C-alpha positions as CSV (number, residue, x, y, z in Angstrom):
1,X,102.2,81.3,97.9
2,X,102.2,77.6,98.2
3,X,99.4,77.4,95.8
4,X,101.2,79.5,93.3
5,X,104.2,77.1,93.5
6,X,102.6,73.6,93.9
7,X,99.1,74.2,92.6
8,X,97.1,73.1,95.6
9,X,93.7,71.6,95.4
10,X,90.6,73.6,96.3
11,X,90.0,72.0,99.7
12,X,93.6,72.6,100.8
13,X,93.3,76.3,99.8
14,X,90.1,76.6,101.7
15,X,91.7,75.1,104.7
16,X,94.4,77.8,104.5
17,X,91.8,80.5,104.3
18,X,90.1,79.1,107.4
19,X,93.4,79.1,109.2
20,X,93.9,82.8,108.2
21,X,90.4,83.5,109.7
22,X,91.4,81.8,112.9
23,X,94.4,84.1,113.2
24,X,92.2,87.1,112.7
25,X,89.7,85.8,115.4
26,X,92.6,84.9,117.8
27,X,94.0,88.4,117.3
28,X,90.7,90.0,118.3
29,X,89.7,91.2,114.8
30,X,86.1,90.0,114.6
31,X,82.6,91.3,115.0
32,X,81.7,91.6,118.6
33,X,78.7,93.9,118.7
34,X,76.6,96.3,116.6
35,X,75.4,99.7,117.7
36,X,71.6,100.3,117.5
37,X,69.9,103.6,116.6
38,X,69.1,104.3,120.2
39,X,72.7,104.1,121.2
40,X,72.5,100.6,122.8
41,X,74.5,97.7,121.7
42,X,73.5,94.4,120.2
43,X,76.1,92.0,121.5
44,X,77.3,88.7,119.9
45,X,78.9,85.9,121.8
46,X,82.3,84.7,120.8
47,X,81.0,81.9,118.6
48,X,78.5,84.1,116.8
49,X,81.1,86.8,116.1
50,X,83.6,84.2,114.9
51,X,81.1,82.6,112.5
52,X,80.0,86.0,111.1
53,X,83.6,87.1,110.7
54,X,84.5,83.8,108.9
55,X,81.5,84.1,106.6
56,X,82.4,87.7,105.5
57,X,86.2,87.0,105.2
58,X,85.9,83.7,103.3
59,X,83.3,85.2,100.9
60,X,85.5,88.2,100.3
61,X,88.7,86.3,99.7
62,X,87.1,83.8,97.3
63,X,85.1,86.5,95.5
64,X,88.2,88.5,94.7
65,X,90.0,85.2,93.6
66,X,87.0,84.4,91.3
67,X,87.3,87.8,89.4
68,X,91.0,87.6,89.0
69,X,90.6,86.5,85.4
70,X,91.6,89.5,83.3
71,X,94.5,91.7,83.4
72,X,94.1,94.5,86.0
73,X,90.6,93.4,87.0
74,X,91.1,92.3,90.6
75,X,93.6,94.9,91.5
76,X,91.3,97.6,90.0
77,X,88.1,96.5,91.6
78,X,89.7,96.2,95.1
79,X,91.6,99.4,94.7
80,X,88.4,101.2,93.9
81,X,86.7,99.5,96.9
82,X,89.5,100.4,99.1
83,X,89.2,104.1,98.0
84,X,85.6,104.0,98.8
85,X,86.1,102.5,102.2
86,X,88.8,105.1,102.9
87,X,86.3,107.8,102.1
88,X,83.8,106.2,104.6
89,X,86.6,105.9,107.3
90,X,87.8,109.4,106.9
91,X,84.2,111.0,106.9
92,X,83.4,109.0,110.2
93,X,86.5,110.5,111.9
94,X,85.4,113.9,110.8
95,X,81.8,113.4,112.2
96,X,83.1,112.1,115.4
97,X,85.9,114.7,115.7
98,X,88.4,111.8,116.1
99,X,91.9,111.4,114.9
100,X,92.2,111.1,111.2
101,X,94.8,108.4,111.6
102,X,92.4,105.6,112.2
103,X,93.3,101.9,111.6
104,X,90.6,101.6,108.9
105,X,91.7,104.7,107.0
106,X,95.3,103.7,107.0
107,X,94.7,100.1,105.9
108,X,92.3,101.1,103.2
109,X,94.6,103.8,101.8
110,X,97.6,101.5,101.9
111,X,95.7,98.8,100.1
112,X,94.4,101.3,97.5
113,X,98.0,102.5,96.9
114,X,99.4,98.9,96.6
115,X,96.7,98.1,94.0
116,X,97.4,101.3,92.1
117,X,101.2,100.5,92.0
118,X,100.5,96.9,90.9
119,X,98.2,98.0,88.1
120,X,101.2,99.8,86.4
121,X,102.5,96.3,85.7
122,X,99.3,94.4,85.6
123,X,97.0,96.4,83.1
124,X,96.6,94.8,79.8
125,X,98.9,93.7,78.3
126,X,100.1,92.6,81.7
127,X,103.7,91.9,82.6
128,X,103.1,90.6,86.1
129,X,100.2,88.6,87.5
130,X,99.2,88.4,91.2
131,X,98.2,84.8,91.5
132,X,96.2,83.4,94.5
133,X,99.0,84.8,96.8
134,X,97.9,88.3,95.6
135,X,94.1,88.0,95.1
136,X,93.5,86.2,98.4
137,X,95.7,88.7,100.3
138,X,94.0,91.8,99.1
139,X,90.6,90.2,99.8
140,X,91.7,89.4,103.3
141,X,93.0,92.9,103.9
142,X,89.9,94.7,102.7
143,X,87.5,92.4,104.7
144,X,89.7,92.9,107.8
145,X,89.7,96.6,107.3
146,X,85.9,96.7,107.2
147,X,85.7,94.9,110.6
148,X,88.2,97.3,112.3
149,X,86.1,100.4,111.5
150,X,82.4,99.4,111.3
151,X,82.0,99.0,115.2
152,X,84.1,101.9,116.2
153,X,81.4,104.6,116.1
154,X,77.9,104.9,117.6
155,X,75.1,104.1,115.1
156,X,73.7,107.6,115.8
157,X,76.8,109.2,114.5
158,X,77.0,106.9,111.4
159,X,73.3,107.5,110.7
160,X,73.6,111.3,111.1
161,X,75.6,111.8,108.0
162,X,78.2,114.6,107.2
163,X,75.5,117.1,106.3
164,X,73.7,116.9,109.7
165,X,70.6,114.9,108.2
166,X,69.9,111.3,108.9
167,X,71.3,109.0,106.3
168,X,69.2,106.5,104.5
169,X,70.8,103.2,105.5
170,X,69.8,101.4,108.7
171,X,72.8,102.0,111.1
172,X,72.6,98.6,112.7
173,X,73.0,96.9,109.3
174,X,75.9,99.0,108.2
175,X,78.7,96.9,109.8
176,X,77.7,94.0,107.7
177,X,75.9,95.8,104.7
178,X,78.6,98.3,103.9
179,X,81.5,95.8,103.1
180,X,79.1,93.6,101.3
181,X,77.8,96.4,99.1
182,X,81.3,97.7,98.5
183,X,82.3,94.4,97.2
184,X,79.1,93.5,95.5
185,X,80.7,93.0,92.1
186,X,83.0,90.2,93.1
187,X,80.6,88.9,95.6
188,X,77.9,88.7,92.8
189,X,80.2,86.9,90.6
190,X,81.1,84.4,93.3
191,X,77.3,83.6,94.1
192,X,76.5,83.2,90.4
193,X,79.5,80.9,89.8
194,X,78.6,78.8,92.9
195,X,74.9,78.5,91.7
196,X,75.9,77.8,88.1
197,X,78.4,75.0,88.9
198,X,76.2,73.4,91.6
199,X,73.2,73.3,89.2
200,X,75.5,71.6,86.7
201,X,76.5,68.9,89.2
202,X,80.2,70.3,89.5
203,X,82.3,71.5,92.3
204,X,81.8,75.2,93.3
205,X,85.5,75.6,92.8
206,X,85.6,74.1,89.4
207,X,86.9,76.7,86.9
208,X,84.9,77.9,83.9
209,X,84.5,80.7,81.4
210,X,81.2,82.0,82.5
211,X,82.2,84.8,84.9
212,X,80.9,88.3,84.4
213,X,84.1,89.5,82.7
214,X,83.9,86.5,80.2
215,X,80.4,87.5,79.5
216,X,81.5,91.1,78.7
217,X,84.0,89.8,76.2
218,X,81.3,87.6,74.6
219,X,79.0,90.6,73.9
220,X,81.7,92.4,72.1
221,X,83.9,94.4,74.5
222,X,87.6,94.3,74.2
223,X,89.8,93.1,77.0
224,X,90.6,96.6,78.2
225,X,87.1,97.8,77.9
226,X,85.7,94.9,79.8
227,X,88.0,95.6,82.6
228,X,87.0,99.3,82.6
229,X,83.3,98.5,82.6
230,X,83.9,96.2,85.7
231,X,85.7,99.1,87.3
232,X,82.7,101.4,86.6
233,X,80.3,99.0,88.1
234,X,82.6,98.6,91.2
235,X,83.0,102.3,91.6
236,X,79.3,103.0,91.1
237,X,78.2,100.6,93.8
238,X,81.1,101.2,96.2
239,X,81.0,105.0,96.1
240,X,77.2,105.2,95.8
241,X,76.8,103.0,98.8
242,X,79.3,105.1,100.9
243,X,77.8,108.5,99.7
244,X,74.2,107.3,100.3
245,X,75.2,106.2,103.8
246,X,76.7,109.6,104.7
247,X,74.3,111.9,102.9
248,X,70.5,112.1,102.5
249,X,70.0,114.6,99.7
250,X,68.1,114.6,96.5
251,X,71.1,115.7,94.5
252,X,73.0,112.6,95.8
253,X,70.3,110.2,94.4
254,X,70.1,112.1,91.2
255,X,73.9,111.8,90.7
256,X,73.9,108.1,91.6
257,X,71.0,107.6,89.1
258,X,72.8,109.4,86.3
259,X,76.0,107.4,86.9
260,X,74.0,104.2,86.9
261,X,72.4,105.1,83.6
262,X,75.7,106.0,82.1
263,X,77.2,102.7,83.2
264,X,74.3,100.7,81.8
265,X,74.7,102.5,78.4
266,X,78.4,101.9,78.4
267,X,78.0,98.2,79.2
268,X,75.2,97.1,76.9
269,X,75.0,99.7,74.1
270,X,78.6,100.5,73.1
271,X,79.3,96.9,71.8
272,X,76.4,97.4,69.4
273,X,77.8,100.5,67.8
274,X,79.4,100.0,64.3
275,X,83.1,99.4,64.4
276,X,83.1,98.8,68.1
277,X,83.5,95.0,68.0
278,X,87.0,93.7,68.8
279,X,88.0,90.1,68.0
280,X,91.8,90.1,68.1
281,X,92.2,89.3,71.8
282,X,92.6,85.9,73.1
283,X,90.0,84.9,75.8
284,X,91.7,84.5,79.2
285,X,92.0,81.2,81.0
286,X,89.4,80.5,83.7
287,X,89.7,82.4,86.9
288,X,90.2,80.7,90.2
289,X,93.9,80.1,90.3
290,X,95.0,83.6,89.5
291,X,95.2,85.4,86.2
292,X,96.5,83.5,83.2
293,X,98.7,85.3,80.9
294,X,97.2,86.5,77.7
295,X,99.2,86.1,74.4
296,X,102.0,88.5,74.4
297,X,102.4,88.9,78.1
298,X,106.1,88.6,78.7
299,X,106.3,87.1,82.1
300,X,104.3,85.9,85.2
301,X,104.9,86.3,89.0
């Protein structure tokens, strides 16, 4: 909130993020061990667990902040990711015959609901904008949710899958791989931005207009359609990862492949169709400090 009021510099914001990670670690929310396929545990000492926790949380928080450049983009992507993680949490409780009211399921469902409610005011043309106080918060909540659930159940149960067959993902890697895969869209944008800016000799936090959503606008998508395309990619990867980790069936892979093909077609071929190019929309301001209002947006928050 201080950044939205006083426009803090990037280093100060990063210090605040580190402080938030410190609160998580102090509260006991961090990676401590991973279950291996034989039921044994691979333990981390407190320093290793804290560093791994910091890496995932800081990457997630900044990734969400980086994609907050179009109306409804960050809220939609994180809402979809939270729904996918809710499905994963819920199915794990079913497999283990545990209480459905798990912490991970509750937090992910609440986060998905909050994002859906905010989208009613944030979808283009937006009336409200989340700013850093919103984008960083939802990134923090989602990454924290991942840590509360991915070490709760034995790897043998996670690897078994809901259909009784062995799932395809390595169980020991799921605690780290699953939250990364669910958030692959914002994380990929973050990595590309850091590499792009570093190669140009600029700060990794310096804003620009070369994010993934800006490139969708450049190839001919309208504002709304660019956001929907990003939602499709987020849903494909998030739900595809969750379903593949729970099921090992040919129909699952056929469905994921068909969804991927449809998403690629909508991304690259639709702008080439006659009468599909839109030019009336004003390109958004660079991401990194929260969404900037487009022309016609009545107010900001």
